[in-house]
C-alpha positions in Angstrom: -33.6 16.5 18.5 -31.2 16.5 15.6 -28.4 15.1 17.8 -30.7 12.2 18.8 -31.4 11.3 15.1 -27.8 11.6 14.1 -26.8 9.3 17.0 -29.5 6.8 15.9 -28.3 6.9 12.3 -24.7 6.4 13.4 -25.6 3.4 15.6 -27.6 2.0 12.7 -24.8 2.2 10.1 -22.4 0.8 12.7 -24.6 -2.3 13.1 -24.6 -2.6 9.3 -20.8 -2.3 9.2 -20.5 -5.1 11.8 -22.9 -7.2 9.6 -20.4 -6.9 6.7 -22.2 -4.3 4.5 -19.6 -2.6 2.2 -18.1 0.6 3.6 -19.2 2.7 0.6 -22.9 1.9 1.4 -22.3 2.6 5.1 -20.9 6.0 4.4 -23.5 6.8 1.8 -26.4 5.9 4.1 -24.9 8.0 6.8 -24.4 11.0 4.5 -27.9 10.8 3.1 -29.5 10.3 6.5 -27.6 13.1 8.2 -28.2 15.5 5.3 -32.0 14.9 5.7 -31.8 15.4 9.5 -29.9 18.7 9.3 -31.9 19.9 6.3 -28.8 20.0 4.1 -29.8 20.0 0.4 -29.5 16.6 -1.2 -28.6 18.3 -4.5 -25.3 19.1 -2.9 -24.5 15.4 -2.8 -24.7 15.0 -6.6 -22.6 18.1 -7.3 -20.0 17.2 -4.7 -19.7 13.6 -5.9 -18.8 14.9 -9.3 -16.4 17.6 -8.1 -14.8 15.2 -5.7 -13.4 13.2 -8.6 -12.8 16.1 -10.9 -9.1 16.3 -10.0 -6.2 15.6 -12.4 -4.0 14.1 -9.7 -6.5 11.2 -9.2 -5.8 9.9 -12.7 -2.6 8.4 -11.2 -4.8 6.0 -9.1 -6.2 3.7 -11.9 -2.9 3.9 -13.8 -0.7 2.7 -10.9 -3.3 -0.1 -10.3 -3.1 -1.1 -13.9 0.7 -1.0 -13.8 0.7 -3.5 -10.9 -1.5 -5.9 -12.8 0.5 -5.6 -16.0 3.8 -6.3 -14.2 2.3 -9.4 -12.5 0.9 -10.9 -15.7 4.1 -10.2 -17.7 6.1 -12.3 -15.2 8.2 -9.4 -14.1 7.2 -9.9 -10.4 8.5 -13.5 -10.5 11.8 -12.4 -11.9 12.2 -9.7 -9.1 11.4 -12.4 -6.5 14.1 -14.6 -8.0 16.7 -11.8 -7.8 15.8 -11.1 -4.1 16.3 -14.8 -3.3 19.6 -15.0 -5.1 20.9 -12.0 -3.0 19.6 -13.2 0.4 19.2 -17.0 0.1 22.6 -17.7 1.7 21.3 -16.2 5.0 19.2 -18.2 7.5 15.6 -17.1 6.7 16.8 -15.9 3.3 13.7 -17.0 1.4 11.5 -15.1 3.8 13.7 -12.1 3.7 13.7 -12.2 -0.1 9.9 -12.3 0.0 9.9 -9.1 2.0 12.4 -7.6 -0.3 10.3 -8.6 -3.3 7.3 -6.9 -1.6 9.3 -3.7 -1.4 10.3 -3.8 -5.0 6.8 -4.7 -6.2 5.4 -1.9 -4.0 7.7 0.5 -5.8 5.7 -0.1 -9.0 2.2 -1.1 -7.9 1.4 1.2 -4.9 -1.1 -1.2 -3.4 -0.9 -3.3 -0.2 -3.4 -5.9 -1.2 -1.9 -6.3 -4.7 1.6 -6.6 -3.2 0.4 -9.3 -0.7 -1.6 -11.2 -3.3 1.1 -11.1 -6.1 4.2 -11.9 -4.0 2.3 -14.2 -1.7 1.1 -16.4 -4.6 4.7 -16.6 -5.9 6.7 -16.9 -2.6 4.5 -18.8 -0.2 4.7 -22.1 -2.1 8.4 -21.7 -2.5 8.8 -21.0 1.3 6.8 -24.0 2.3 8.9 -26.2 -0.1 12.1 -25.0 1.6 11.0 -26.0 5.1 9.3 -22.8 6.4 6.3 -23.1 8.7 3.4 -22.4 6.4 1.7 -20.1 8.9 4.8 -18.1 9.3 5.3 -17.9 5.5 1.7 -16.6 5.2 2.3 -14.0 7.9 5.5 -12.9 6.2 3.9 -12.1 2.9 1.0 -10.4 4.7 3.5 -8.2 6.6 5.5 -7.5 3.5 2.4 -6.1 1.9 2.2 -3.3 4.4 4.9 -1.3 2.5 2.6 -1.2 -0.5 1.2 2.1 0.7 4.4 3.6 2.0 7.1 3.0 -0.7 6.3 5.3 -3.6 4.3 5.3 -5.7 1.5 4.9 -3.2 -2.2 4.9 -4.0 -3.1 6.1 -0.5 -0.5 8.9 -0.7 -2.4 10.1 -3.8 -5.7 10.1 -1.9 -4.1 11.8 1.1 -2.5 14.5 -1.0 -5.9 15.1 -2.7 -7.7 15.4 0.6 -5.2 17.7 2.3 -4.1 19.7 -0.8 -0.4 18.5 -0.5 2.1 17.9 -3.2 1.9 14.2 -4.2 5.5 14.3 -5.4 6.6 15.5 -1.9 4.5 12.8 -0.2 6.1 10.1 -2.4 9.6 11.3 -1.5 8.6 11.5 2.1 7.7 7.8 2.2 10.8 6.5 0.5 13.3 6.3 3.5 10.6 5.1 6.0 9.4 2.5 3.6 12.9 1.1 3.2 13.3 1.1 6.9 10.1 -1.0 7.3 11.4 -3.6 4.9 14.8 -3.9 6.6 13.2 -4.1 10.1 10.8 -6.9 9.0 13.8 -8.7 7.4 15.6 -8.6 10.7 12.5 -9.9 12.5 12.3 -12.7 9.9 16.0 -13.6 10.3 15.6 -13.7 14.1 12.6 -16.0 14.0 14.1 -18.3 11.4 17.4 -18.5 13.3 15.5 -19.4 16.5 13.4 -22.2 15.0 15.7 -23.3 12.2 13.3 -22.6 9.4 14.3 -22.5 5.8 17.0 -23.9 3.6 20.3 -22.0 2.9 21.7 -21.8 -0.6 25.2 -21.1 -1.7 26.0 -17.4 -2.4 26.8 -17.4 -6.1 27.7 -14.2 -8.0 26.7 -15.8 -11.3 23.2 -16.5 -9.9 22.8 -13.0 -8.7 23.9 -11.5 -12.0 21.7 -13.9 -14.0 18.6 -13.1 -11.9 19.4 -9.4 -12.0 19.5 -9.6 -15.8 16.2 -11.4 -15.8 14.6 -8.7 -13.6 16.0 -5.8 -15.5 12.6 -4.7 -16.8 11.3 -4.4 -13.2 14.3 -2.4 -12.2 13.8 -0.1 -15.2 10.2 0.5 -14.3 11.1 1.3 -10.7 13.9 3.6 -11.9 11.5 5.3 -14.3 9.1 6.2 -11.6 11.7 7.3 -9.1 13.8 9.3 -11.6 10.8 11.0 -13.2 9.2 12.1 -9.9 12.5 12.9 -8.0 13.9 15.0 -10.8 10.6 16.7 -11.5 10.5 15.5 -15.1 7.1 13.9 -14.4 4.2 14.7 -12.2 2.9 11.6 -10.3 0.1 11.4 -12.8 2.4 11.6 -15.7 4.8 9.1 -14.1 1.8 6.7 -13.7 0.9 7.1 -17.4 4.5 6.6 -18.6 5.0 3.5 -16.4 1.7 1.9 -17.3 2.5 2.6 -21.0 6.0 1.1 -20.7 4.7 -2.1 -18.9 1.9 -2.4 -21.5 4.4 -2.3 -24.4 6.8 -4.7 -22.7 4.0 -7.2 -22.0 2.6 -7.1 -25.5 5.7 -7.0 -27.5 7.7 -9.5 -25.4 4.9 -12.2 -25.7 5.6 -13.3 -29.3 9.3 -13.7 -28.7 8.8 -15.5 -25.4 6.2 -17.8 -27.0 8.6 -18.7 -29.8 11.3 -19.5 -27.2 8.9 -21.4 -25.0 9.6 -19.4 -21.9 7.5 -20.5 -18.9 4.4 -18.4 -18.3 5.2 -18.1 -14.6 8.3 -16.0 -15.3 10.7 -18.7 -14.1 14.2 -18.6 -15.4 14.7 -22.3 -15.2 16.2 -23.6 -18.3 16.3 -20.2 -20.0 19.4 -19.3 -21.9 21.4 -16.1 -21.1 19.8 -14.4 -24.1 16.2 -15.5 -23.5 16.6 -14.5 -19.8 16.4 -10.9 -21.0 12.8 -11.5 -22.0 9.7 -11.9 -19.9 6.8 -14.2 -20.8 4.5 -11.2 -21.5 0.8 -11.4 -22.3 -1.3 -11.6 -25.4 -3.8 -9.1 -26.8 -6.5 -11.6 -25.9 -5.5 -11.5 -22.2 -5.4 -7.7 -22.1 -9.1 -7.0 -21.7 -9.2 -9.3 -18.6 -6.2 -7.5 -17.1 -7.8 -4.1 -17.7 -11.1 -5.3 -16.4 -9.6 -6.4 -13.2 -7.8 -3.1 -12.7 -11.1 -1.3 -13.6 -13.0 -3.3 -10.9 -10.5 -2.2 -8.2 -10.7 1.4 -9.4 -14.5 1.2 -9.5 -14.4 0.3 -5.8 -12.1 3.0 -4.7 -13.3 6.1 -6.6 -16.9 6.1 -5.4 -15.6 5.9 -1.9 -13.3 8.9 -2.4 -16.2 10.9 -3.9 -18.6 10.2 -1.1 -15.9 11.0 1.5 -15.8 14.6 0.3 -19.5 14.9 1.2 -18.8 13.3 4.5 -16.1 15.7 5.3 -18.5 18.6 4.6 -21.0 17.2 7.0 -18.5 16.5 9.7 -17.3 20.1 9.5 -20.8 21.4 9.7 -21.5 19.2 12.8 -18.4 20.6 14.5 -16.4 17.3 14.6 -13.1 18.9 13.7 -13.5 21.5 16.4 -14.4 18.9 19.0 -11.4 16.7 18.3 -9.1 19.7 18.2 -10.3 20.9 21.6 -10.0 17.4 23.1 -6.5 16.8 21.9 -5.4 20.3 22.7 -6.1 19.6 26.3 -3.4 17.0 26.4 -0.7 19.6 26.4 2.6 19.4 24.5 3.9 18.4 21.1 4.6 14.8 21.7 1.5 14.1 23.8 -0.7 15.3 20.9 1.4 13.6 18.3 1.3 10.2 20.0 -2.4 10.6 20.8 -3.0 11.1 17.0 -0.9 8.0 16.4 -3.0 6.0 18.9 -6.2 7.1 17.2 -4.9 6.1 13.8 -3.8 2.7 15.0 -7.1 2.0 16.8 -9.1 3.0 13.7 -6.8 1.0 11.5 -7.7 -2.2 13.4 -11.3 -1.9 12.3 -11.2 0.2 9.1 -9.4 -0.3 5.8 -6.7 2.3 5.0 -8.8 4.3 2.5 -11.8 5.0 4.8 -9.5 5.5 7.7 -7.6 8.1 5.7 -10.7 9.7 4.4 -12.4 10.1 7.8 -9.4 10.9 10.1 -6.7 12.7 8.0 -8.7 15.9 7.4 -9.4 16.0 11.2 -6.0 15.1 12.6 -3.7 16.7 10.1 -4.7 20.3 10.9 -4.3 19.6 14.6 -0.8 18.3 14.0 0.0 21.2 11.8 -1.2 23.6 14.5 1.4 22.0 16.9 4.2 22.6 14.4 4.3 19.1 12.9 5.5 19.2 9.2 2.6 18.2 7.0 4.7 15.7 5.0 6.1 14.2 8.2 2.6 13.8 9.7 1.4 12.2 6.4 4.1 9.6 6.6 3.4 8.9 10.3 -0.4 8.7 9.6 0.1 6.2 6.8 2.6 4.0 8.6 0.0 3.7 11.3 -2.6 2.8 8.6 -0.2 0.2 7.2 0.3 -1.5 10.6 -3.5 -1.9 10.7 -3.2 -4.2 7.7 -1.9 -7.0 10.0 -3.8 -6.2 13.2 -7.1 -7.8 14.2 -10.1 -7.7 13.9 -9.9 -6.3 10.4 -6.3 -6.9 9.1 -6.9 -6.8 5.3 -3.6 -8.3 4.4 -4.2 -11.2 6.7 -7.5 -11.9 4.8 -5.7 -11.7 1.5 -2.9 -14.0 2.7 -5.5 -16.4 4.0 -7.3 -16.3 0.7 -4.3 -17.2 -1.4 -2.8 -19.8 1.0 -6.0 -21.4 2.4 -4.7 -21.0 5.9 -7.2 -19.8 8.5 -7.0 -16.1 9.5 -6.3 -16.7 13.2 -3.5 -19.2 12.5 -1.7 -16.5 10.5 -2.3 -13.8 13.1 -0.2 -15.5 15.7 2.9 -15.3 13.6 2.5 -11.6 12.8 3.7 -10.5 16.3 7.4 -10.1 15.4 6.5 -8.1 12.4 4.1 -5.9 14.4 6.9 -5.2 16.9 9.4 -4.3 14.1 6.9 -2.0 12.3 5.9 -0.3 15.5 9.6 0.4 16.3 10.1 2.0 12.9 6.9 4.0 13.4 8.1 5.5 16.7 11.6 6.2 15.2 10.0 8.0 12.2 7.8 10.0 14.5 10.7 11.1 16.7 13.0 12.0 13.8 11.2 14.2 11.2 14.2 14.3 8.9 13.6 10.7 7.9 10.4 11.9 6.2 11.5 15.4 5.1 15.1 15.1 4.1 14.5 14.0 0.5 11.8 16.6 0.1 14.1 19.4 1.3 16.9 18.1 -0.8 14.7 18.2 -3.8 13.8 21.8 -2.9 10.2 21.7 -4.0 7.9 24.1 -2.5 4.8 23.2 -0.5 
């Protein structure tokens, strides 16, 4: 009888999910309903919700979200985009390739896919359409570029994954570095091929002076990236400490640059147009009056993520009691060898990623699939990278495709018109995914070089 009630509850919440009810409420209703059915004490929910968030490593989550917002409002993201275009603008499709490069650089500070898509998209999409790119392709480009937001460290989802699986977050960050760069390069090649075929985009002259000038203008962004990478890679900072140091640095930069930038009349969008060589060292910054709104926006995003993480811990307990882990383990074990099980796990992640956002996908599947992969001899860091690349691909696959919705929102282009132009990027990302799965050293080399224990 319990099985029937659990099935009815699961069907009910699935219907609510299709109707558009927030995923936090879906999981919460399922948790409470199943707890009542199996006579699992409801007092456990309150205790586990608290303990689920009582973890020092999770402090990095709101800090990296805040860092992304601070960098965007300070005009640093615009300067980084200008540098990428100065480097790549002489190639056919250079503006699109620079948008993808800018996504990679912004991801190295923000750690969020949606923030990367929204920030770089709002900057680069108008520029791409002005330089004779198809608007739909331009929107697809920034949507695809946002996928690296959860792979290139620091990554918000890597923090959650490490928390759920009790893995070193520093090791996870290092594991995602090489695959993340490969994803950017693969998408840039796909962009170049498409632009060369259809003749999209304007080509600018390669000028060393322009590259140097834009690099000087973006120096604060490079410093922030270097600060994160150096601190984590050398072991000087834990991921949480790195998040705090980077957020503090970006806060000071934004606040103390603002009076100077205002006095020099620097454009608030971060543009270098008309700026002297001296003033190009400054960014527009933000005032103390703007700071509460910036913090509030970051707090709203954190407020959406943290309750979902907390309720997921209760969900994991219930799934374990119901034998879901054992069932999936037995089912996959019947497939046979190492690669059969590995690719079956990848298929499950990809399918789930088409209908779920990365966070609930990670919360639900990672604690089930990771032990199975570990039992087959897959390195935990390697599997984490494989898992999250599959998650990232789901950002531009229907019917969910969160990045496509974000790109649609900032450009005003309908979802399905953007979807058509994501195919080259999906092929490029899938190729990288398979290569990373077949060559574990791409994920584990930097970790082993660091020599940190797991």
